[in-house]
C-alpha positions in Angstrom: 17.7 -18.0 4.4 20.3 -20.3 2.7 18.8 -23.3 4.4 15.3 -22.3 3.1 16.6 -22.0 -0.4 18.3 -25.4 -0.2 15.1 -27.0 1.0 13.1 -25.4 -1.8 15.6 -26.6 -4.4 15.7 -30.1 -2.9 12.0 -30.5 -2.8 10.9 -28.4 -5.7 9.0 -31.2 -7.4 7.2 -32.1 -4.2 6.2 -28.5 -3.6 5.0 -28.2 -7.2 2.9 -31.3 -6.9 1.4 -30.0 -3.6 0.4 -26.7 -5.1 -1.2 -28.4 -8.2 -3.2 -31.1 -6.4 -4.2 -28.8 -3.6 -5.4 -26.1 -5.9 -7.5 -28.4 -8.1 -8.9 -30.5 -5.3 -9.8 -27.4 -3.3 -11.6 -26.0 -6.4 -13.6 -29.1 -7.2 -14.4 -29.7 -3.6 -16.8 -26.8 -3.7 -18.9 -28.8 -6.2 -19.0 -31.7 -3.8 -20.3 -29.4 -1.0 -22.8 -27.7 -3.3 -24.2 -31.1 -4.4 -24.1 -32.3 -0.7 -22.2 -35.4 -1.7 -19.0 -34.8 0.3 -18.7 -38.5 1.0 -18.4 -39.1 -2.7 -14.9 -37.6 -2.7 -13.9 -39.9 0.1 -15.3 -43.0 -1.7 -13.6 -42.1 -5.0 -10.3 -41.6 -3.2 -10.6 -45.1 -1.9 -11.5 -46.5 -5.3 -8.4 -44.8 -6.7 -6.3 -46.5 -4.1 -7.9 -49.8 -5.0 -6.8 -49.3 -8.6 -3.2 -48.9 -7.4 -3.4 -51.9 -5.2 -4.8 -53.9 -8.1 -2.0 -52.8 -10.4 0.7 -53.8 -7.9 -1.0 -57.2 -7.4 -0.7 -58.0 -11.1 2.5 -56.1 -11.9 0.7 -53.4 -14.0 1.3 -49.6 -14.3 -0.2 -48.2 -11.1 -1.1 -44.7 -12.4 -3.0 -46.1 -15.4 -5.1 -48.4 -13.3 -5.6 -45.6 -10.7 -7.2 -43.5 -13.4 -9.1 -46.4 -14.9 -10.7 -47.5 -11.6 -11.5 -43.9 -10.7 -13.2 -43.3 -14.1 -15.2 -46.5 -13.7 -16.2 -45.4 -10.2 -17.2 -41.9 -11.3 -19.2 -43.4 -14.2 -21.2 -45.6 -11.8 -21.6 -42.6 -9.4 -22.9 -40.3 -12.1 -25.3 -43.0 -13.3 -26.5 -43.4 -9.6 -28.1 -39.9 -9.9 -30.9 -41.5 -11.9 -31.4 -44.2 -9.2 -31.7 -41.7 -6.3 -35.1 -41.5 -4.9 -36.1 -44.9 -6.2 -35.0 -48.1 -4.4 -31.5 -46.8 -3.4 -30.4 -43.3 -2.4 -27.2 -41.9 -4.0 -25.7 -41.7 -0.5 -26.3 -45.4 -0.1 -24.6 -46.2 -3.3 -21.6 -44.0 -2.4 -21.4 -45.7 1.1 -21.5 -49.1 -0.6 -18.7 -48.1 -3.0 -16.5 -46.8 -0.1 -16.9 -49.9 2.1 -16.3 -52.3 -0.8 -13.3 -50.4 -2.1 -11.8 -50.2 1.4 -12.2 -54.0 2.0 -10.9 -55.0 -1.5 -7.9 -52.6 -1.3 -6.8 -54.1 2.0 -7.2 -57.7 0.7 -5.2 -57.0 -2.5 -2.4 -55.3 -0.5 -2.2 -58.3 1.8 -1.8 -60.6 -1.2 0.6 -58.4 -3.1 4.0 -60.0 -3.8 5.7 -56.7 -2.7 4.4 -57.0 0.8 1.6 -55.0 2.5 3.9 -52.3 3.9 5.6 -51.6 0.5 2.2 -51.4 -1.3 0.7 -49.3 1.4 3.5 -46.8 1.0 2.6 -46.5 -2.7 -1.2 -46.7 -2.4 -1.4 -43.9 0.2 1.3 -41.8 -1.4 4.6 -40.2 -0.4 5.1 -36.7 -1.4 8.9 -36.9 -1.1 9.2 -39.6 -3.8 7.3 -37.6 -6.4 8.9 -37.7 -9.9 9.1 -35.0 -12.5 6.8 -37.0 -14.8 4.1 -37.1 -12.1 4.3 -33.3 -11.8 4.0 -32.8 -15.6 1.0 -35.2 -15.6 -0.6 -33.3 -12.8 0.0 -30.0 -14.6 -1.7 -31.4 -17.7 -4.7 -32.6 -15.7 -5.1 -29.3 -13.8 -4.8 -27.3 -17.0 -7.4 -29.5 -18.8 -9.9 -29.5 -15.9 -9.6 -25.7 -15.2 -10.1 -25.0 -18.9 -13.2 -27.2 -19.1 -14.6 -25.5 -16.0 -13.9 -22.0 -17.2 -15.6 -22.7 -20.5 -18.7 -24.4 -19.1 -18.9 -22.8 -15.6 -22.6 -22.0 -15.8 -23.6 -25.6 -16.9 -21.6 -27.1 -14.0 -23.1 -24.8 -11.5 -26.6 -25.2 -12.7 -26.4 -29.0 -12.6 -24.7 -28.8 -9.1 -27.4 -26.6 -7.6 -30.5 -28.3 -9.1 -30.1 -31.4 -11.3 -33.8 -31.8 -12.0 -34.4 -28.2 -12.7 -31.5 -28.1 -15.2 -32.9 -31.2 -16.9 -36.4 -29.5 -17.1 -34.8 -26.4 -18.7 -33.3 -28.5 -21.5 -29.8 -28.9 -20.1 -28.3 -32.3 -20.7 -27.9 -32.9 -17.0 -26.6 -36.4 -17.3 -23.8 -35.3 -19.6 -22.7 -32.4 -17.5 -23.0 -34.4 -14.3 -20.8 -37.1 -15.8 -18.2 -34.5 -17.0 -18.1 -33.0 -13.5 -17.7 -36.4 -11.9 -14.9 -37.4 -14.3 -13.0 -34.1 -13.7 -13.3 -34.7 -10.0 -12.2 -38.3 -10.4 -9.1 -37.3 -12.5 -8.0 -34.8 -9.9 -8.4 -37.3 -7.0 -6.6 -40.1 -8.8 -3.6 -37.9 -9.6 -3.7 -36.4 -6.1 -3.7 -39.8 -4.5 -0.6 -40.9 -6.4 1.3 -37.7 -5.5 0.2 -36.7 -2.0 -1.7 -39.7 -0.5 -5.3 -40.5 0.5 -5.6 -38.5 3.7 -4.2 -35.3 2.2 -6.5 -35.4 -0.8 -9.5 -36.3 1.3 -9.0 -33.4 3.6 -8.3 -31.1 0.6 -11.6 -31.8 -1.2 -13.6 -31.1 2.0 -12.1 -28.6 4.4 -11.1 -25.7 2.1 -14.6 -25.7 0.5 -16.2 -25.5 3.9 -13.9 -22.7 4.8 -14.9 -20.9 1.6 -18.5 -21.2 2.4 -17.9 -19.8 5.8 -15.9 -16.7 4.8 -17.3 -15.8 1.4 -20.7 -14.4 0.5 -20.7 -14.9 -3.3 -20.2 -18.2 -5.1 -17.2 -17.1 -7.1 -15.5 -15.9 -3.9 -16.2 -19.3 -2.4 -14.0 -20.9 -5.1 -11.3 -18.3 -4.6 -11.2 -18.6 -0.9 -11.2 -22.4 -1.1 -8.3 -22.5 -3.5 -6.2 -19.9 -1.6 -6.8 -21.7 1.7 -6.1 -25.1 0.2 -2.8 -24.2 -1.4 -1.5 -22.2 1.5 -2.4 -24.7 4.1 -1.0 -27.7 2.1 2.2 -25.8 1.4 2.6 -24.7 5.1 1.9 -28.3 6.2 4.8 -29.6 4.1 7.3 -27.4 5.9 5.8 -28.2 9.3 6.0 -31.9 8.5 9.6 -31.5 7.3 10.8 -29.5 10.3 9.0 -31.6 13.0 9.6 -35.0 11.2 5.9 -35.7 10.9 3.9 -37.6 8.2 2.7 -35.2 5.6 -0.9 -36.4 5.1 -2.0 -36.1 8.7 -0.1 -32.9 9.1 -2.0 -31.4 6.0 -5.4 -32.6 7.3 -4.7 -31.2 10.8 -3.6 -27.9 9.4 -6.7 -27.6 7.3 -8.9 -28.4 10.3 -7.1 -25.7 12.4 -7.6 -23.1 9.7 -11.2 -24.0 9.4 -11.6 -23.7 13.2 -10.1 -20.1 13.1 -12.4 -19.2 10.2 -15.4 -20.4 12.1 -14.4 -18.4 15.2 -13.9 -15.3 13.0 -17.2 -15.8 11.4 -19.0 -16.0 14.8 -17.3 -12.9 16.1 -18.2 -11.0 12.9 -21.9 -11.9 13.4 
């Protein structure tokens, strides 16, 4: 018990960061699943990493440029909604963004004066090196995003389910779609800096899928997704600490195992 309390005290900022980013990413991941654009989250995570690599290449503040690149990426993605069904599909634009961001990130890391291993360590996150300032920034982002989504829940859901129908009903679909994408982008950018690319990517996909498997009502999908995301991410931290494993892959594997058990339970329930 004493050892556990010591661990909690030593890594209190890391645990706080995990809870915050896993909660908000698990919540927003439901929208990505509803809109059938799961790959968008993966692409934006890579664009955020590209912003960090760019900042280190030119000796600029990494968090600022992570957010800047993410917002620019989300702006382009939200505008691509209007191009879908014409010459390019939205999935094609997202795929293009992911491949381009991945290549450019690798090239910039290779040319960084800090060396590729040092920059890779920062770009893909290290939960043990989280600072109190990062926790406070994450808290501010989470509070802002959740407040926005609680106030305008119906608008976000309407746009996510049927963009064209919402537009036909007089809803400013472009505005709400952009706000949704920006909130997702902010959460991903902060999450990348705190917990790394792999953890955030798994957190915006797997808990939402788990919620859809276990819950029958949409509000319950959000609740299940958030609970599973936070619990799995926190448990994965202790597993990675005790077994001396990298946190990102441990968190992703833990979410996958949880999803597998949920699917088995669902099949037996039927």
